[in-house]
N, C-alpha and C positions, 0 to 999 in steps of 0.2 A: 575582361578586357587584355588584349595582347598589350604585352610590355616590349616595343622596340630595344631599350638599354640592355646593356648585356651585364651582368653581374660579376664582380672581380675573380668568383672561383672559376666564372668562364670563360675571363681573359685568360689565367693561368692555364685553364686547360688547351685551350687553342695556342698559347706560346710554346707548352710544353710539348706538344703534338708538331708543331713548325720545327721546334728543335730537333727534334728526332729525326724529321726526315733531311733536314739541313746535314747533322752529323751521319744518317745511313749515305747520304748524297755522298760525303768529303769521304767517306770511307770507302766506297766505291772506286773513285777516282783514285784514290791514294792505291788500292788494291789493283787497279789499271797501269797504274806507273809503274809497280816493281814487276807486273807483269809483261811491261816492255823493255825492263833490263835496266827500272833506275833511268829513262831518257826521259829529261825535261822538255816539254813541247815546248817550241821556239818562242813561241806568244808569252810564255809565263816566265822564261828566264828572264834573269836580270844581271847574271856576270856568266863569264866563260865554264867558272867552276860549277853549275849547276848541270854540264855534259859531260858523256860520256860515251869512247871509245872503243872500239876491240882492238886488242893488241896486236900486232903482225904473229905474236907466237899464240894468239889464241883467247887468251883472258880479257877480262874486262879492264878498263885504262880510263877510269874516272880523271876529270883534270881537277876536280876538288883533292885531289893526292898530292899538287902541286901548290897548294895554298901557302903564301909565303916566301915563294919563289916564282922570279919570272921567267916565263916560256916564252920561246920563238918558236912559232907553231908555223911551219913550212909546208905547204901543198907541194908533193914532188913526183919526177916521173923517171923511169930508166933509160927512156933512149930518146931525150930531150936535148936542144941545142944548150941547156940551162943547165944537164946532169953534173957537168964536170964543179958545179957548187957545193956538190955534196962533200968534196975535199974542207973547202972553206967553213961549212958547216960543223965538220967534226973539230976541224981547229977549234973554232969558238968555243963549241963544248967542251974540249980539253983545256982552255984558257981560263974560263968563267965557270965551270959548274961549281967548283970550289967555292965561288963567292955567291952562288944561287943561282945560276941560269940551267934551265934545261931548255935544251934542244928536241922538238919532237916534231919529227916528218909524218906527214899526212899522203897517202901513196894514193894518186887518181889518173886513171885514165879520159878523164874528161878533155883534155886539152891534144889534140891530133891523134888519139890512141896510141901514144906511147908510151904506160906502162906494161909490164910483163902480164900475162895469165891469170897470175895468183900470188899471194903472200908470199908463199914460202921462196917463189924463184927470184921476188922482190928483195929477200932479207937476204939470200944467198950474191946475188948480185951484189947489193952494198956493202958487205963483208968482205966479199973478196976483192971487190976494186977500190974501195975507199975506206976500209976498215971501221964502217958504222957500229959504234957501240951506243949509241945515244938511242932513247927510245922512238918505236917507230908502230903507226896503227896498220891496220889492215887497209885495203883498197876501200876508199869510198867516193861517193860522188860530192864536188863540190861546189855544183851548180846545179839551175833548173829544177824542176818539181820534185826529183828523188834525191834531193843534195841532202847531206848527214843535218840534223838539227842544228850544229853549231853554225854551220854556215848558213843557214834559213835566218838564224837569230843574228847572226851578222850584218845580213840583208836587212833585217826589218830592223835594226837597233844603230846600225853606222851608215849604210847606204850603201847604195853599189861601188862607189870607188872602194870601198874595202873589201867585196868581194873578188876574189882571185878571177883574173882575166886570162891568164896562161901560169903554166908550171912554174913552181919556185916561188910564190906571191908570200909574204913574209907577213904574219902577225906578231906584234910584240905586247904580250899579255902581263900586267903586274902580279903582284903578289895577293892581291885581291879580286884576281879574275877579271878586271877592267883590261878592254883591250885600249891600249893608249899611242900605238903606233900602228904604221902598215907600211908596206914596201911593196913597191913593182917586182917584178921578176928579174929586170935587168940591172936590180940595184943588191949587188954581189954582197956575199957574209964579209968582204974585206972592206966594205964602204965605210969611210969615216962616219956617216951618218947613221947607218945603221948600230954601228958599235956605241956611238955618242948616245943611242936613243936607249939601247943594252946599260950600258952604265947607268944612264939619269935613275932607270926603272930600278935598277939595284940598289941605288944612293936612298933611294925613298922608301 
């Protein structure tokens, strides 16, 4: 007579087999994650600290590096009507860096084709014209299907209004990696609203 019930030993064997498969899948996903340079897929991310950029000098630039600091992340361009804001960004960096602020420029050619051809040219332009010494990333896309995973996460987690609509859109990220405020391109670095947002984030 056939027995339809499973013995305890059979159930343990099945569970162990399933656990092994799940473990193998986890390790496979982990390996793929590392092969992609440690860039967390936007759908799996929970904070900005889950993302990494490439530095304008070529090395890795994980946002996790800035845990405990406030980051003013700005998508920039070298030939834009707002390019003069670099001067104000450098002033903010000089004034607040010892209090825990990091200004991070993210060059992009997405709006009007107003960025230079490569990272070397961008760095030379910013150094010679504005004396920029705060961190910068390599040139990336900030919108559309090829957007950097950070910006895809911004769109998914914070909505279309938080996504840059032009150069020099600003994100204020707190010490835990949470986006706490954003400002359109027309809000310059000298804006009282922006400075108040930065100071509030630094105080928390």
